N, C-alpha and C positions, 0 to 999 in steps of 0.2 A: 504494500500499499503505500510505497515511498516513505515521506516523512512520517506517516502513522505507523507505530508499531504496537505489538503487543495488545493490551485490553482497548486502547483507542481505536487500532484497526478492527477489531472485533465490535465495537459500539457502533463504528461508522458503516461497517457492513450490515450490522443487525437494524440500522434505522433506515439503510436504503431499502432492504427487505419488508420491513414495516411500511415504509412509504409508498412503495407498489402496490401492498395490500390494502391501504387506505384509500388509494387513489381508484383501485377497481372496486372496492366496495362503496365509495362516494358515487361513482358513475352507476354502478347498479341500483343504489337508492334513488338517484334521481330518475332513472327510468322507470322504477316502482311508484313513485309519486306522480310521473307523466302518465303511467296508465291507470291511474285513479279517476282520470276524468275524461269527458267526450268532447271532441271540438269540431263536430259536424256543422255547428252554427257559425263559428266564427273562421272555421278554416276546412271548408269542404274537401278540398284536395290533399288534404293531410300533409303539408310541405314545411310547416313552422310553427305551429302551436304546440304539438307535442316536443319537438326539441328545446324549444324554448323554456316549457315548463322543467325540463329533464334538467337543464343547466341552472335554472333558479333552484331545484332541489338541491342539486349539487353544490351550488354556491352556499345556500344556506348551512349545510353540513359541514364543509369546509371552513366556514368562519366559526362555527361552533368548537371545530378542533383547534383552530388559530386561537380565539378567544381563551379556550382552556389551558392551552401551552403558554399562553402570554401571562395568564394570572398565575401560573404556577412557577414558570422559570424566567418569566420577564423578556423573552424572546422578541427581537424587533423584527416583524414582518414586513416593513416598509409601507404602512398604510400613512403616509405623509408626503408633503412635498418634495422633501429631499433636495438635492441639486439640481433645481429646475434648468438652470443653464445647459447643463450637460444632459439632462432627460429631454428637453425641448429640442437639442441639436440632434440627439439621436432619433427623435421620431420625426424630425424634419428631412433628416437625410435618408432613412428608412423609407419614408412614404413617397419621396421623390422617385428612388431607384425601384421600389416595389410598383409603383404606377408604371414605368417605363418596361419593366419585366412582363406584367400582366398584358399591358397592350402589344407588346413584342410577341408574346406567345399567342395571343388570341389572332393577332394579323397572320402569322404563320398558319393557325389552324383554318382560318377563313379561305387563304388561298389554296390550301391543300385540300379542303373540302373534309376536315376531320374534328370539326367542332362536334361536342356531344350534345345529343337531342335531347331537351328536356321533357320529363315525362307528364309535365303539367302545365296548364296554360299561363302564359304570361301576362295576366290581367293585373289590375292595379292591387286586388288585394294580396295575391301570391307575391310580387314583387315587393311591395312595401313591408310585408310580414317576414320574408326572408331577409331583407336587407335591415330591416328594424333588428331582427335577432343577430345578425353577423355583428350589426356596429355596437349594439349595448349590452348583448349577453354573452356573445361566445367569447371573446377576449377577458371580460371581466371575470366570469366564473372560471375560466380554463388557468388564467394567469394567477389566480389565488392557490388553485390546486395544485397546478404543475410548475410554477415558479417559486412564489412567495412561500408556501408552505417547505417544499423540499429544500430549495436551497438554504433559507435560514437555519431548517432544523439541522442540515447537514453540518453546517459552520459551528452551529451552537454544540453539538457532538465533539466535531474535531477541534473546537478551540479557536479555531483560524480559518482562513480561506486559503486553500490549497492551489497554488498555481502549478500550470502545466503549460510547456510550450509546444502548441501545435504549429508548426511551420513559423510563420512570422508573427502568428497570432498568440498573445498571452491571453491564456484562458483559465478559469478555475475548473478543478475537479468536480465541485458541486454543479456549476453551470452544465457541465458535458453529462454528468449523470442525469440530472433532471431533463434535460434534452432527451436523452435516449429513454427515459420513463414516459416523456411525452410522446415520443415517436411510438413505443411500444403500446400506447393507450389507443392506437389508430388501428390495431390490430383486432379483428373479431375473433373470440375464441371462447370455447367451452371448457369447463373443468371435468364435468361427467357427462358425456365421456370427454376425456382429455382431445381435444382437438382445434385445428385451426381453421375457422370457417372463410376467411377472407383476410388477405392483406396485399398492398399494392407497394412495390419495392418504391416507386416513385414519390409516393406518399409518406412513405418511411423516411426517406432521405430529406424531403422537402420539409417534413414536420422537425427531423432533427436539426437542420440547418437554421429555420426559423426559432425553434427552441435555444439553441446556442445565441443568436442575437437577441432575443428577450431576454435571456438569463445574463447577458454581459450588460445589457441596459440596466436591468434590475440593480446589479450589484454596483455600477459606475455611479448611478443616480441615487442609490438608497433608497429608492421608491417604486414600488409595484404599479403606480399609476402611470408610467409610460410605456412600460409593455402591454398594459391594458388595453393603451390607446393604439399604439403599434399594431397589436393583434387584430382588435376591432378594424382597423383601418385596412389592414392588409385583407382581410376575409370580406370586407364590403367591397374594396376596389376589384378582388377577384370576382367575386360573384356577380357585382354589378356589371362588370366588362362582358363577363359572359353573356348577360341578358341583351347588351346592347349589339353585341357581335351577332347573335342568334336572330335578334328583330332586323339587323340589316341583311342576313342571308336569305 
């Protein structure tokens, strides 16, 4: 484990395993809550309401864990403004780069006739509902569960941030592990029987890379607010750009 040895190393491994379990349970809890309601009136095409309630349930449980840990151990989870100059700089640079990436990807898809067809009508309700979810709930919920909670707990257990040199990048071990857990969360699997039902290699790499960027922003700014904003912006831009190019084709 490099600079971590003995008891500290085992504690670090233990918290990583515990975080994986917590994240899986909280996602399942969100699904349990979402399944308790019917959305036929507000979302007849079933494209945004269920996932919105899922993320709200997941977020509420995540905040309960965060509050419990804070009250017992006084761990800082970054619910503050932090270094706003650094945070805003990361948000602006990332947003500009991501918009270029999204447009470029869809331009290629448009001219190669490889755009994915949507299985629901692009009416006002569906577009507003899905974009509203992506902007306000996706990043807010997931950055608490997959960034603030794991990174802060790993730093607390190890007693420090463990720096790792990756090429020209100076990253932290906790950011890399949190990004890996975030990527794994995009794999659909079952425990009984143990089987992987679906995964996309591109989505795993995509989620991991974005997770590293969000994690670095979190640690550099000292606030989870900026990765929340980046996450919401990236999801909204990607989905919204897809809608525009589909309507154009």
